[in-house]
N, C-alpha and C positions, 0 to 999 in steps of 0.2 A: 501550463495554463496561462494564456495571455491576460495580463492585468495591467491597467494604467493606474499608477498611484497618484491620487489627488490629495489635496490638503485634508479633506475630511471623508475620503472614501477610497476603497480599492475597487476600481471599475473593471469588471470582467467583460471581455469582448471577443468576438470572432472576426476573422478576416480571411477571405478567400478570393482567388481570381486575379487577373491582371487587366490593366486598362484604366480608363477614367473611373473616378470613385462614385459609388452609390452607398449612402449610409441609410440603413434601415432601422427605424425607431419602433420598438415593440409597444403594444398596447398595455393597459393595466393587467397585471397578473401574468403577462407573457414575458418571454425571454428571447435572447438572441437566436437560439437554436430553432425557434418557431418560424424563422424565415427560411427554413431549409428548401422549400419549393422555389423560393425566389433566388437563393444562392445557386441552386442547380441550374436554373434557367439563364441567369445573367453572368455566371462566372467565366464563360468563354470570351466575353467581350469587355467585362467591367471588373474592377476590384470592389468586392462587396464587404461592408463592415457593419456589424451590429453589436449591441451591448445589452447586458442585463440591467434594467433600470433599478434605481434604489427601491428596495422593498421586494425584489423578486430575484430568484436564481442565485448566482454565485457572487454577485456584487455585495460588498460589505460596506455599509455606511457607518462612519464613526460619529455621525451627528444624528441624534434622535429626531423623529418627526416633530412638528410638521415640515413637509417639503412642499415646494411649489413647482408648477410647470416651468417657471423660470430657472429653478435649481436644476431640473433635469435637462433643460436646454443648455445650461452652462456646462454640465457634464458632457453633453454631446459635442459642444463646441471645443472643449478641451481635448476630446478624443480625436476630432477632425484635425486639430492643430498638431497632434502628436503622431498620428499614424496614416493620415491621408494627405493628398495634395489639393488644397482648396483652390477655387470654389468647387463644391461637390453637389451632386443631386442628393436631396434628402427626401426619403419616403417614410411616412409614418401611418400607423393605423390606430384609431380610437384614442386612447391617451397619447399615443405616439403621434397622432395627427395634430394634437394640440401643441406638442413639443415642436413639430415641424413648422407650424404657424409661428410659434415663438422664435424659432431659428431664423425664419425669413424676416421677421421684424427686428430681432435683436442682434443678428449676426449676418447682415446682408453680404458682407465681403466673403463669407465662408460658403454661401449658398448660391449656386447658379440656377437652381430649379427646385421648387418645393412641390411635393405630391402628397398632400394629406388625403387619407381615406377614412370614411366614417367620421367626418369632421363637423365642427360648428364653431362659430366665433365665441359662443358662450352656451352653457347648457340652459335649456328652458323646458317648461311644460312637463310632460310625463318623464322624459329622460332625466331631468334634474330631480324631480320628485323621487324617482326610483333610486337614484344614487344616494340621495339623502336618507331614504328609508333603509338602504343596505348599510350605510354608515351608522345610523342610529341603532340598528339591530346588532351590529358588532360591538358598538360601544356599550350596549347594555348586556354584554356577555353572550350574545347569540352565536351559535355555531351550527352550521348545517351538517347533518349526517352525510356520509359519503354519497350514498345513492341519491339522496335528495339534491345535493349540490350538483352532481353530474347532470341531472335532468333539468334542474332549475336553470343553470347557466347554458346548457346545451340548446335550450329553446331560444335563448337570446343570441346565440352564436351562429346558428345555422338556419337556413330557410326551410320551408315546408317540404321541399324535394328531398332533403336529407332526413327529416323527421319521419317522413312517410315511406322511406326506403330502408328496409331492414338491413340490407348489405352495407349501404352507405353509413347508416348509423353505427353498425358494428365496427366499421373501419375508423370512424371519427370519434367514437366514444372514448378511446384511450387518450386522445389529445385533450378532450374536455376534462377528463379525470386528472391528467397531469397538470393542467393549468389551474383548476378550481377545486379539485377533490379534497385537498387538505390545506386550504389557504389560511395562513396566519392572519387572524383578525386585525392585529395592530397595523400590519403593513398594507392590508387591503384598505383599511380606513385611510391611511396616509396617502395612498395613491389616488383613491377616489375623491378624497376631500380636495386634493389639488385640482382635479377636474371640475368639481363643483365651483371652486373659486375662480376658475379661468374666465377671462373676459377681455377680448382684444377688439371689441366692436369699434371703439373710437380710433384705433391705430391702423386697422386694415386698409382704409382708403388711401393712406399715404405710402403703403408698401409698394415698392417697384420691383421686387423679386417676382418673377413669374410663378404664380400659384395655380396649379392644376388639381382641383379637388375631384376625387372619384367617389361617387355615391353608389349604393347598392339598393335595388328596388325593394328587397325584402329585409332591410336592416331594421331590427327592432330597437337596437341600442342607439343608433344615430340615423333616424329616418333621413332619406336623401334631401328632403326640403331644406334641412339645416345646412348641408353642404352647398346646395345651390345658392342659398342666401349669402353664405360667407363668400362664395366666389364672386357674386354680383357686387358685394361690398368692397372686395379687394381692389387695389389700384391696378393690378395686372392679373386679374383672376379669370379662371376658366373652369367649366364644370363638365364632367363626364358621368353619365349614368349607365350602370351595368345591370341589365334586367335579369331577374331570377336569382340573384345572389344575395347572401346574407352578410352579417357583420364579419364573420371569419371564413367566408368561402374561399379566400385566398390560401388557406391552409387545409389541404387535403380534399376539399370539395371540387372547386373549379379554379385551381391556381393558374392554369394555362390562360383562362380568359382575362384574369387580372394582370398576369405577366405581359400578355400581348398588348393590353391597353397601356401599361406603363412604358413598354418598349416604344410604342407609337408616339407617346407624348415626348419621350426623350429624343427620339429621332426627329420629330417635327421641330422641337426646340433647338436642336443642333443645327438643322437647316436654316432656321430663322436667324440664328446667331451668325452663320456664314454670310447671309445676305446683308 
């Protein structure tokens, strides 16, 4: 089992493929293995690395919460320094998109290109209120029964095309169950509180790392307007909208659409660097 020993954690990671490095940062409640569709697509041309963030999967934190997005970015930076050849492309989803933004701001020498998906410079409105409500529910001892958790989070993860298609839902339901079906409340609180506290509004304009934010038109967790605003705010920001996709469509629903968009962004950035 590949593990990077840090001062306060044993960071579990996966690495496959050969070539320039892409580092994939999971969202809240997700793990390195959830990037399987991306590893399969990119491994013929890139070396792909991902890790289980604190509070999920096989990573063991020897420091109790609270944790911040900056803490998770520091873990990502340590991993890049240990097993990659920087600067690297960093791609993140949801909580991982915040880590990706933090990487571009805090570790610009390690990041050649940042691709956050389902991103925002800070949580606002319904999204912030929803995360606060989830955190308070867990802090008060709340625990969702398995079947309720699957359907509660499934509606936030996938678009109406999945929810209205019995075959698609049957295919993707096990993924939802694996991520959210039996979630430890303490660690959910720790990850989601880090997202609630995140705010890089004042820092993004000075960032010179190219930031290409991908939004999904049917994303309930991070409506695409937030990503577009963050891209406009960034010093070298760009925005890409994928229609008909939801927050987790890159896993099992339409990974090919997301993968092809990421591949185009990387190719265009590479051509721009050569010019």
